C-alpha positions as CSV (number, residue, x, y, z in Angstrom):
1,M,211.2,-4.3,132.5
2,S,210.0,-0.7,131.8
3,G,209.4,1.8,134.6
4,R,205.7,1.8,133.9
5,K,205.5,-2.0,134.3
6,I,207.5,-1.8,137.6
7,S,205.1,1.0,138.9
8,Q,202.0,-1.1,137.9
9,S,203.5,-4.1,139.6
10,M,204.2,-2.1,142.7
11,W,200.6,-0.9,142.9
12,V,199.2,-4.4,142.3
13,L,201.4,-5.8,145.1
14,C,200.4,-3.1,147.5
15,V,196.7,-3.5,146.9
16,T,196.9,-7.3,147.1
17,L,198.7,-7.1,150.4
18,L,196.1,-4.6,151.8
19,V,193.2,-6.8,150.7
20,A,194.8,-10.1,152.0
21,T,195.6,-8.5,155.3
22,G,192.3,-6.8,155.5
23,K,190.3,-10.0,155.0
24,Q,192.1,-11.8,157.8
25,V,191.9,-8.8,160.2
26,W,188.4,-7.9,159.2
27,A,187.1,-11.3,160.3
28,S,188.9,-11.4,163.6
29,E,188.0,-7.8,164.4
30,A,184.3,-8.3,163.6
31,H,184.1,-10.8,166.4
32,E,186.0,-8.6,168.9
33,N,184.4,-5.4,167.8
34,H,181.2,-5.8,169.8
35,T,183.1,-6.4,173.0
36,E,185.6,-3.6,172.4
37,E,182.8,-1.1,171.7
38,A,181.1,-1.8,175.0
39,H,184.4,-1.5,176.8
40,H,185.4,1.6,174.9
41,N,182.1,3.3,175.7
42,A,182.4,2.5,179.4
43,D,186.0,3.5,179.9
44,D,186.7,6.4,177.5
45,G,184.5,9.4,178.1
46,H,187.1,11.5,176.3
47,A,186.8,9.8,172.9
48,S,186.2,12.4,170.3
49,E,184.0,12.3,167.2
50,H,186.4,14.7,165.4
51,H,189.6,13.4,163.8
52,L,192.1,15.6,162.0
53,A,195.2,14.3,160.1
54,L,198.2,15.6,158.3
55,V,198.7,13.5,155.1
56,L,202.1,13.0,153.4
57,G,202.5,10.6,150.5
58,M,203.4,9.9,147.0
59,A,201.2,9.8,143.9
60,Y,201.3,8.1,140.5
61,E,199.2,9.8,137.8
62,E,198.3,8.0,134.6
63,T,196.4,9.8,131.9
64,A,194.0,8.2,129.4
65,D,196.6,8.5,126.7
66,G,199.1,6.4,128.7
67,H,201.3,9.3,130.0
68,H,202.3,8.8,133.6
69,E,204.1,10.9,136.2
70,D,205.2,10.5,139.9
71,G,204.6,13.2,142.5
72,N,204.2,14.1,146.1
73,V,201.1,14.7,148.2
74,T,200.6,16.9,151.2
75,G,197.2,17.5,152.7
76,L,194.7,17.5,155.6
77,E,191.9,15.0,156.3
78,Y,189.0,15.6,158.6
79,V,186.6,12.8,159.6
80,Y,183.5,13.3,161.8
81,H,182.5,9.9,163.4
82,L,178.7,9.6,163.2
83,N,179.0,6.4,165.2
84,H,181.4,3.5,165.6
85,H,180.9,2.3,162.0
86,W,180.3,5.4,159.9
87,G,182.0,8.8,159.3
88,I,181.9,11.7,156.9
89,G,184.6,14.1,156.1
90,A,186.7,16.2,153.9
91,A,190.2,16.0,152.3
92,V,192.2,18.8,150.9
93,E,195.5,17.9,149.2
94,A,198.2,19.8,147.3
95,E,200.0,17.7,144.8
96,V,203.4,18.3,143.1
97,F,204.3,16.5,139.9
98,G,206.8,17.4,137.2
99,D,206.5,20.1,134.6
100,D,203.8,18.2,132.7
101,Q,201.4,18.0,135.6
102,K,197.9,19.2,135.2
103,R,196.7,18.5,138.7
104,N,197.5,21.0,141.5
105,A,195.0,20.0,144.3
106,V,192.2,17.8,145.2
107,I,189.1,18.5,147.4
108,A,187.1,15.4,148.3
109,L,184.1,14.6,150.6
110,P,184.4,10.9,151.4
111,V,182.0,8.8,153.5
112,S,184.0,6.3,155.7
113,H,183.0,2.9,156.9
114,L,184.9,2.1,160.0
115,R,185.6,-1.5,161.1
116,G,188.0,-1.8,164.1
117,N,191.2,-0.1,162.9
118,W,190.2,-0.3,159.2
119,R,188.7,2.5,157.3
120,L,187.2,2.1,153.9
121,F,186.2,5.4,152.2
122,A,184.6,6.7,149.0
123,G,183.3,10.0,147.8
124,P,183.0,12.7,145.2
125,G,185.5,15.5,144.8
126,V,187.1,17.9,142.4
127,E,190.5,18.1,141.0
128,V,191.8,21.7,140.7
129,R,194.0,21.9,137.6
130,R,197.0,24.1,136.7
131,D,194.9,25.7,133.9
132,A,192.4,26.9,136.5
133,E,189.8,24.3,135.4
134,T,188.2,21.7,137.7
135,E,187.4,18.1,137.0
136,F,185.0,15.8,138.9
137,I,186.7,12.8,140.7
138,L,185.5,9.7,142.5
139,R,187.9,8.8,145.3
140,L,188.1,5.3,146.7
141,G,190.5,4.3,149.6
142,V,191.5,2.1,152.4
143,G,193.5,2.9,155.6
144,Y,194.5,1.2,158.8
145,S,195.0,3.2,162.0
146,F,197.7,2.4,164.5
147,H,196.7,4.2,167.7
148,V,199.7,5.6,169.5
149,N,197.5,6.6,172.4
150,K,193.9,7.9,172.9
151,R,194.5,11.0,170.8
152,F,197.2,10.2,168.3
153,S,197.3,7.7,165.4
154,L,199.4,6.8,162.4
155,S,197.5,5.5,159.4
156,P,198.9,4.1,156.1
157,E,196.4,4.7,153.3
158,A,196.0,3.7,149.7
159,M,193.7,5.7,147.5
160,V,192.7,6.0,143.8
161,D,191.1,9.0,142.2
162,F,189.1,8.3,139.0
163,V,189.1,11.6,137.1
164,E,186.3,12.3,134.6
165,T,188.9,12.9,131.9
166,G,190.0,9.2,132.1
167,T,193.0,10.0,134.3
168,N,193.6,7.8,137.3
169,V,195.8,9.0,140.2
170,Y,197.0,6.4,142.7
171,V,198.2,7.6,146.2
172,L,200.0,5.9,149.0
173,S,200.2,8.1,152.1
174,L,200.8,8.2,155.8
175,A,198.2,10.2,157.9
176,F,199.4,11.6,161.2
177,G,196.1,11.8,163.1
178,L,194.8,13.7,166.1
179,S,191.4,13.2,167.9
180,L,190.1,16.6,168.8
C-alpha cells in the first residue's frame, strides 16, 4: 500500500471515529446540557467568555494535481463565547512543510457551535504563501474539550482547509486552552 493510501486511510479512520463518538455523546449531552447550564450559571461566577489556546499539531497538504506533503502546525486560537451555544474567534497558525511547501501561515475567523464539550466550527480565512501571495480558504473543524479545571482545557481537534486553488489541508492538533 502506498504512503498516500495509508495517509488517506488514516484520515478516513480519524474522521469516522470523531463522527461516531460525536453522535453518541451529542445525544446524551443534549439531554444533560439544560441541567448543566443552570447549575453552571448558579455556581460559576468566574466563568469567562474569553478562551485562548496554544495549538500544536500535524498537517497533510494535498494539491489539486495530487502532490502531497506532511508538516507541522503551531498557532493560537481565540474564541469569544457569545452564549453557551455560539462563539466567534480567530486562529493564526504557522505551518512548516518540506522544501516544496507553498503555505506558510493561515489566518481564519471561524464561528463555533458549542454543544457540551463539543465544538463544531467553520469560517473564512486566508492562506499566506511563501511567494507572498494569499489565497482564500474555508475552514471546517471539530474539537472536544477535556476540562482540567475551571480555567484549563485540552482539546483534540480535526480541521480541513479548502483552499481556492483546489488544495486541501487536513490538520490534527491538540489545543492547550486557558479561560481568561
